[in-house]
N, C-alpha and C positions, 0 to 999 in steps of 0.2 A: 504493500499499500504506498510505503514510504517513497520506494523507488518510483512509483507512479508518479507521485506527487512531486518529484526532483523533474521527472521527465515534463511532466506539464509546465513547470516553470520556468524550465529551460526552452522549451517551445514558446512561452507566452514573451520570454525577453528578447526573442528574434522579432517581435512584433510582425507576425504572421500576416494581420490584415494589409498593414503599410506597406509589407513585403508584397504582398498580391497586386497592392497597386500600382506597385514599379515595376513588376514584371508584365502586368496589360500593358504598360506604357512602354517598355522595353519591346514587346512583341508587337507593338504597332510598327515601332521603327525598323524591327527585323522585316514584317512584311513589306512594307514602303521601300524599302532597299533592296527587296529580293524583284528583280527586274523581270527574269523570265522562267525562272521556277525556283519552289522552295524547298530548301535543303531542311528536312525534319532533322537529321540528326545534328547538325549544327545548330538549328535553332535550340534544340533540346541542351545541348551542351553551353549554349549562352544564357540560355536563363537558370541553367543549374549554376553553373560560375556566380553570375548575377545576384541570385538568391541567396548565397550562401557570404559573399562580400557583405551584400545588404545586410543579413541577420546579423553578421559579427559586428556591423559598425552601430547596429540598432543595441546589441548586448551592451558594447561599452557605452552607448549612451544612458542606460538603464543604470551602469554601475556608478558613472560621474553624476548621473542626477539623483542618487538614492537619498541624499539630505535634502532636496526640494521635493523631492515625491511624497516624503512622510507628511508635510504640509497641505496637500492638496488631496481632496476627499475624491478628486476621480483616479488618482495614480497613487494613495498611501497603502493600498495591498499589494503594491508589486513584488516581486519575490527579492529585491536586492534590499529594498526598503523595508520591508517587515523581517528581513533576517533569515529568511528561509534559506537564500543562497549568498553566499559571503561573497565580498568584492574579488577577491581573488580567485575563486573559483569562476566567477564571472567573466574576470578577464584570460583565464585561461581557455574559456568556452569559446570565447569571441576569437580568441587567436588560433585557435583550433580550426573554426569556421572559415576565417579569413584565408589561411594559407590552403585549406582545402579549395575554396572558390576561386585564388589565385591561381594553382596548380591545374585545376579544370580548364579554365582559361588561356592560359599559357601553353598546354599540351594539345586541347582540341580546339581551340577557337582562333586566336591568333594575339602575339604581344601587346599590341597596341588597346587593343580591348583589356586585357589585363591591367595594363598601366593604369589606364583611364579609373577602371574600378575602384584600384587602389587609392588613386588620388581622389577620388568619391568618398571613399572610406576614409583618409585622413581629415576631409572637408568636413563630413558629418559627425564622425565619431570622436574627433577629436578639437578641431578647429571651431567648429560651430558648437558642440556641448560643452567644450571648457570656456573659449574665449567672447563668444557670440550671444547666447542664449540669454545669459545672466546679466551680461553686461550693457546692452545696448538696445534700445527700442525698435531700431532697423533690424533686430536679428531675424526675423523672419524674411527681410529683404535680401539681406547678403547670404542668408542659411538657405535660402530658395534656390540659390543656383545649384547647389549641390542635391537638392530634392528635384530638379528640371533636368538632373543627367541622364534617365533612364533611356528615353528616345535616343538618345545618342550611342549611349552602350550597347543598346540594342543592334544599331544602325552599323556601327564600325563592328559589330561582331559578325554580320555578314560581308561588307564592303571590306574592310579593314584601310578605311579611309573616312576623314573628317569632311562632309561635303555639305553645302547649302541648305538642303532639305532637313536634314537631321540638327543643323542649329535653329531653323525656323521652329521646328518643334520644342527644343529645348527654351526658345525664347517663349513659347507660348505658355509653357508650364511656368517658366519663372514669372510671368507677369500674372498669372493665374493666383498663384500661392498667398500673395499677401492680403488679396480681398477674401480669398478663399479662409484664410488662417484669423484675419482682424476680424470678419462675422463673429466666428468663433470666440474671440477674445473678449469683444463685447458682451455677449452674452455670458462668459465666464467668469467675469472679471473680478468676482470675489474671490475664486479661485486662485488667479494669477497674483492677486494682492497679498493672501494669505502666504502664499508660496516665495513672494519677492520678486518675481520674474519681471523684468521692464519691458511688458508689453505697450505696445502704443497708447492704447486706452487708457493705462495706467500714468503714463508720463507725458500725454499731451491732451487728454481727454475725450470724451466720447465722442463729440460733435469734429472735433480736428479727423479722429479718425475714419468717421463717416464719409468727410470730404476725400480722405486719401484713398478708400476703399473705390470711391465713384471714380477717381483718377485713375487708379490702375485699370478699374473695370473698362473704361474709354480705350486705354493702351492696348489692352487685352483685346476688345475688339476688333482694333487695327490689324494687331497682329495675326488675328485669324484669320484674316484677308490675303496676307502673304502669300501663304501656299497657291493660290488660284493665279495669282499676279507673278510668280515666277515661273509658272507652268508646271507646276507639281501635283494639280488638281483641276479639277473642271468645274462646270455649272452646278453640279449635284453637290458638292463638298460646300460651294459658296453658299448655296440657298440654304443647308442647314446650319453654315456659321453665323450667317445674318440673322434668321430667326433667333435661334440660341442668344446670340449677342444681345439682339433688342430686348430677350425677356430678363437678362441679366442686368441690362442697363436698367430695367424697368424697376427691378430690385434694389440697384444702388440708390436710384433716384428717392426711392419710396422712403429708404431708410433716412434719408434727409428730411423730407416733408411731411411723412405719416409717424403720429404717435402711435406707435404700434411696438410696442417690448419683444414681441415675436418675431419680427421681422430678421432681425440679426441670424437667428437660427435657421430661417427659413431661406434664407441667402445663402447660410454655408452649406446646407443641403441641397439646394437647389445647384449650388457650385458642382458639386461630385457626379450629380446628373449631368451637367453642361459639358463636363470635358468628358464624360463617359460617351455621350451621345456624339458630341464633335470629332473623338478620335473614330468613333464608328461609321460616322459619314466619311471621314477622309480615306478608311478603307475601301469602305462599299465604293467609292468615287473610282479610288485605284484599281480596283477589281472588276469595275463594271463591263467593259469591254468583254472579259474573258467570261462573266457571269453571261453575257448577252449573246457568246459566240455559243457558250455551253447550251444554252437555251433553244436556241433557232436548230441545233443539228438535229 
């Protein structure tokens, strides 16, 4: 029974839901980079390596954040925060996952993908967790660059090159991250206050944060049009991006002009649907010619 608990705690430390979201974004990059045929073994190896490295960074974040996690209702029952997993055990587990993931990427994918994953690990697992999260209200903005990396990691896993299309995907997620997390921070401001984490609503106020959410949503809307204008996608994706963007802008404007305390959480939840459907539309547009050909044969 105790061994089962330890296994579940270790799994929880890898933040499986976050890793799954990262893998979904990496898979989008992989599929968009696959021009002629999809190499399933290469995709499987890439996703496995990315998952292991991402899980390793998440475990390190648990270890570093243990003191702050104890102060927040949402995180106070995490394994390291409660003492069920000791910090040195967490560090060892993180190293095992990281080395395994890097090895898979070096051997079965390509060195560039391995090095970029390790750079992402350092960015999130060390730089963000230690120096950004607890020291600046711009933690989400700067840290968002590391969270935006999965499509690039997936793309590079297939092509072994960094290309404009991959960077556009990174830009979209980078600009999506602040309005996504700041909306949640407004809704859970008491939690962040008790933990002493300098989120923007705490350091600069609720109204100021809502204006920045709108500003980033506008920039996000513009960035989602880039795939069409660089020839990466067609009219189907453009239509999806415009419709989704108008709704997201509506939430951001409503948060400024409507007195409704539920709007930040609604905006946060919509942002998840927004990114999911946006990337689904991009994939559908990419493979539409093949789908059409298959249906007409």
